[in-house]
Residue frames as a rotation matrix with the C-alpha (Angstrom) as fourth column:
UNK 1
0.963 -0.044 0.267 1.13
-0.188 0.600 0.777 2.83
-0.194 -0.799 0.570 -21.28
UNK 2
0.606 -0.784 0.133 4.35
0.730 0.481 -0.485 2.24
0.316 0.391 0.864 -23.25
UNK 3
-0.001 -0.609 0.793 5.60
0.107 -0.788 -0.606 5.74
0.994 0.084 0.066 -22.35
UNK 4
0.868 0.361 0.342 4.72
-0.287 -0.198 0.937 5.24
0.406 -0.911 -0.069 -18.67
UNK 5
-0.113 -0.958 0.262 7.78
-0.827 -0.055 -0.559 5.19
0.550 -0.280 -0.787 -16.38
UNK 6
-0.320 -0.059 -0.946 8.63
0.213 0.968 -0.133 2.01
0.923 -0.244 -0.297 -14.43
UNK 7
0.754 0.657 -0.009 6.93
0.122 -0.126 0.985 1.66
0.646 -0.743 -0.175 -11.03
UNK 8
0.105 -0.721 0.685 8.98
-0.781 -0.487 -0.392 3.01
0.616 -0.494 -0.614 -8.09
UNK 9
-0.648 -0.422 -0.635 10.55
0.024 0.821 -0.570 0.62
0.762 -0.384 -0.522 -5.61
UNK 10
-0.867 0.353 0.353 8.29
-0.452 -0.258 -0.854 2.00
-0.210 -0.900 0.383 -2.90
UNK 11
0.094 0.956 -0.276 5.24
-0.995 0.100 0.009 0.80
0.036 0.274 0.961 -4.83
UNK 12
0.055 -0.138 -0.989 6.73
-0.331 0.932 -0.148 -2.67
0.942 0.335 0.006 -5.27
UNK 13
-0.897 -0.416 -0.147 7.69
0.017 0.301 -0.954 -2.83
0.441 -0.858 -0.263 -1.59
UNK 14
-0.549 0.767 0.331 4.19
-0.801 -0.370 -0.470 -1.70
-0.238 -0.523 0.818 -0.64
UNK 15
0.300 0.671 -0.677 2.70
-0.808 0.556 0.193 -4.53
0.506 0.490 0.710 -2.69
UNK 16
-0.319 -0.500 -0.805 5.00
0.016 0.847 -0.532 -7.06
0.947 -0.183 -0.262 -1.02
UNK 17
-0.974 -0.037 0.223 4.13
-0.214 -0.159 -0.964 -5.74
0.071 -0.987 0.147 2.44
UNK 18
-0.171 0.984 0.046 0.43
-0.983 -0.167 -0.073 -5.90
-0.064 -0.058 0.996 1.60
UNK 19
0.277 0.228 -0.933 0.72
-0.471 0.879 0.075 -9.52
0.838 0.418 0.351 0.48
UNK 20
-0.666 -0.583 -0.465 2.77
0.145 0.509 -0.848 -10.45
0.731 -0.633 -0.255 3.55
UNK 21
-0.795 0.429 0.429 0.20
-0.599 -0.439 -0.670 -8.73
-0.099 -0.790 0.605 5.78
UNK 22
0.201 0.920 -0.337 -2.60
-0.938 0.279 0.204 -10.74
0.282 0.275 0.919 4.16
UNK 23
0.018 -0.269 -0.963 -0.70
-0.085 0.959 -0.270 -13.99
0.996 0.087 -0.006 4.68
UNK 24
-0.925 -0.379 0.027 -0.08
-0.036 0.017 -0.999 -13.14
0.378 -0.925 -0.030 8.34
UNK 25
-0.419 0.848 0.325 -3.78
-0.895 -0.327 -0.302 -12.39
-0.150 -0.418 0.896 8.86
UNK 26
0.394 0.568 -0.723 -4.75
-0.684 0.707 0.182 -15.67
0.614 0.423 0.666 7.20
UNK 27
-0.392 -0.632 -0.668 -2.17
0.045 0.712 -0.700 -17.52
0.919 -0.305 -0.251 9.33
UNK 28
-0.963 0.110 0.247 -3.67
-0.264 -0.191 -0.945 -16.08
-0.057 -0.975 0.213 12.51
């Protein structure tokens, strides 16, 4: 795990979008 490269920005953005999507669904 120590030698694993840092997560790409796309993965981080995907996580943010997924969280935002969940919040929007809960809001509706």
